[in-house]
C-alpha positions in Angstrom: 69.5 71.1 116.9 68.8 69.7 113.4 71.7 68.8 111.1 72.3 71.0 108.1 71.5 69.0 104.9 73.7 68.9 101.9 71.9 70.7 99.0 72.1 68.8 95.7 70.8 69.8 92.3 70.3 67.1 89.7 70.3 68.4 86.1 69.1 66.4 83.1 66.9 67.3 80.1 65.2 63.9 80.3 62.8 64.1 83.2 62.8 60.3 83.9 66.6 60.2 84.0 66.6 63.1 86.5 64.1 61.3 88.6 66.0 58.0 88.6 69.2 59.8 89.7 67.3 61.6 92.4 65.8 58.3 93.6 69.3 56.6 93.6 70.8 59.2 96.0 67.7 59.9 98.1 68.7 60.3 101.8 67.6 62.1 104.9 71.0 63.8 104.8 70.3 65.5 101.5 68.0 68.2 100.1 67.6 67.3 96.4 66.1 69.4 93.7 66.0 68.8 89.9 66.3 71.0 86.8 65.5 70.2 83.2 68.1 72.4 81.6 71.4 74.2 82.2 69.5 77.5 82.1 67.1 76.4 84.9 70.0 75.0 86.9 71.7 78.4 86.9 68.5 80.2 88.0 67.9 77.7 90.8 71.6 77.9 91.9 71.5 81.7 92.3 68.7 81.2 94.8 69.7 78.0 96.6 73.6 78.0 96.3 73.9 74.2 96.0 76.7 72.2 97.5 76.7 69.6 94.8 75.5 69.7 91.2 75.1 66.4 89.3 74.5 67.2 85.6 74.2 65.4 82.3 77.1 66.3 80.1 75.2 66.5 76.8 72.1 68.8 76.9 70.7 71.3 74.4 71.4 75.0 75.2 73.7 75.2 78.1 75.6 71.9 78.2 76.9 70.2 81.4 80.4 71.5 80.5 79.2 75.1 80.0 77.3 74.8 83.3 80.5 73.6 85.0 82.5 76.5 83.7 79.9 79.1 84.7 79.2 77.7 88.2 82.9 77.4 89.1 83.8 80.9 87.9 81.5 82.2 90.6 81.8 79.5 93.2 84.9 77.3 92.8 84.0 75.3 95.9 80.9 73.7 94.3 81.2 70.0 93.7 80.2 69.2 90.1 79.7 65.6 89.0 79.1 64.9 85.3 77.0 62.1 83.9 78.3 60.9 80.6 78.0 58.1 78.0 80.9 56.3 76.4 81.1 58.6 73.3 81.7 61.7 75.5 84.2 60.2 78.0 87.1 62.2 76.5 85.1 65.4 77.1 84.5 64.3 80.7 88.2 63.8 81.2 88.8 67.3 79.9 86.2 68.5 82.4 88.2 67.1 85.3 91.1 69.4 84.3 88.9 72.5 84.4 87.3 71.7 87.7 84.8 68.9 87.7 85.1 66.7 90.8 84.4 63.6 88.8 82.2 62.0 86.2 80.3 58.8 86.1 79.9 56.9 82.9 76.8 55.1 81.9 75.8 52.4 82.7 76.3 52.8 86.4 74.7 51.3 89.5 72.9 53.3 92.2 75.7 52.1 94.6 78.4 53.5 92.4 76.6 56.9 92.2 76.0 57.0 95.9 79.6 56.0 96.6 80.9 58.8 94.4 78.6 61.4 96.0 79.7 60.3 99.5 83.3 60.5 98.6 83.0 64.0 97.2 81.2 65.3 100.3 83.6 63.6 102.7 86.6 65.1 100.8 85.0 68.6 100.8 84.4 68.3 104.6 87.9 67.2 105.3 89.3 70.0 103.2 87.5 72.5 105.5 89.2 71.0 108.6 91.8 73.5 109.7 93.7 70.9 111.7 97.0 69.8 110.3 96.7 66.4 108.7 98.5 63.6 110.6 99.6 61.9 107.4 99.9 63.2 103.8 102.5 61.7 101.5 104.4 64.2 99.4 103.6 64.1 95.7 106.7 63.6 93.6 107.6 66.3 91.1 107.9 64.0 88.1 104.2 63.0 87.7 101.4 63.9 85.4 98.0 64.0 87.1 94.4 63.4 86.3 93.3 66.0 88.9 92.0 64.3 92.1 92.2 60.8 90.5 95.2 59.1 89.0 98.8 59.9 88.2 101.4 58.6 85.7 105.2 58.5 85.7 107.0 58.1 82.5 109.5 55.2 82.8 110.8 55.1 79.2 109.5 56.3 75.9 105.9 55.1 75.9 105.9 53.0 79.1 104.2 54.6 82.1 103.4 53.6 85.7 99.9 54.5 86.9 98.7 55.1 90.5 96.0 56.7 92.5 96.5 60.2 94.0 96.1 60.5 97.8 93.2 63.0 97.6 91.1 60.3 95.9 91.9 57.8 98.6 91.7 60.2 101.6 87.9 60.0 102.2 87.9 56.2 101.9 88.3 55.1 105.5 88.9 51.3 104.9 89.9 49.6 101.7 88.6 46.0 101.8 89.2 44.9 98.2 90.6 46.2 94.9 89.7 44.9 91.5 92.3 45.7 88.8 92.2 45.3 85.0 94.0 42.2 83.7 97.4 42.3 82.0 97.5 42.5 78.2 94.1 44.3 78.1 93.7 47.4 76.0 92.3 50.5 77.8 91.4 54.0 76.8 91.9 57.2 78.7 88.9 57.8 81.0 87.8 54.1 81.2 87.7 52.1 84.4 91.1 50.5 85.1 90.3 49.5 88.7 87.6 49.5 91.4 88.1 50.0 95.1 85.5 48.4 97.4 85.5 50.0 100.9 84.4 48.6 104.3 80.8 49.8 103.7 80.6 48.0 100.3 80.8 51.3 98.4 82.4 51.0 95.0 84.9 53.6 93.8 85.8 53.6 90.1 89.4 54.5 89.1 90.0 56.0 85.7 92.8 55.2 83.4 94.8 58.4 82.7 96.3 57.2 79.4 95.4 54.9 76.5 97.3 51.7 75.8 98.0 48.1 76.7 98.3 47.0 80.3 101.7 45.2 80.6 101.9 44.8 84.3 99.7 44.8 87.4 100.8 45.4 90.9 99.7 42.0 92.4 100.9 43.1 95.9 97.8 45.3 96.2 95.4 42.4 96.2 96.8 41.2 99.5 98.2 44.5 100.8 95.5 47.1 100.0 97.0 49.3 102.7 99.8 50.2 100.3 97.4 52.3 98.3 97.1 54.9 101.1 100.4 54.3 102.9 102.6 54.7 99.9 100.5 55.8 96.9 103.3 57.2 94.8 105.8 54.3 95.1 104.9 50.8 96.4 101.2 51.5 96.0 101.3 51.9 92.2 98.5 50.3 90.3 99.4 49.2 86.7 102.0 49.8 84.0 100.7 50.7 80.5 102.5 50.7 77.2 100.8 53.9 75.9 99.8 54.4 72.3 98.6 58.1 72.4 100.7 59.6 75.1 101.3 63.0 73.6 97.6 63.7 73.1 96.6 62.1 76.5 99.0 64.4 78.3 97.0 67.4 77.1 94.2 66.4 79.5 96.5 66.0 82.5 98.4 68.5 84.7 101.9 68.1 86.0 102.4 67.5 89.7 104.0 70.9 90.3 100.8 72.6 89.0 98.7 70.2 91.1 100.5 70.9 94.3 100.1 74.7 93.7 96.3 74.4 93.5 
């Protein structure tokens, strides 16, 4: 009996970009189609009902953000991944809150895109499993969340602790290495603050949930990567940031009570 292939639609108004994305993720496990506009994507999705849609954020007519909103109104289970450039990262962060699985910021490598795609499909598959999970740490009630990605806890005034939510880590079977931004570096909401490398050499980017200066890094994680999954909301914290735009940044995050109810 043949295995059912994951159906993927790549949407980009630049034909060569769409082709390069398709080539990067080409696999016998996927059926991959392309579309040159949001309008064409909606037409094709009505017929094919894709499992994953990878779309450019900025397109004429129906943008990637509009496509996300329309698709998820009808089929909230669809995985939507946005491709964005640096100037539109803030919009991509906002898209996470309204239902995008993730975004990938240019420039990115084929490995980073494949890693993101595999993580999304694995998480969707595990969510359909009706068996009770053997281990799932409880999310504390005092957090703010970049949905499915990172969390912050306010320590005092503008100082926040940042970590990775369990749902991000769940599909990553073995964490072999973690690369974390250096102390005293400035970072903006939506930029890469760390990278996880798994046992298959996949690279998983971790987004900073707030803007500010990194004042401390959890050095224990470099030798004890298991803490990320074992204790993600306490000993597995990632960095501490002296935030400079906290009030505005929080508008793009959810609180943990809202997250747990979804």
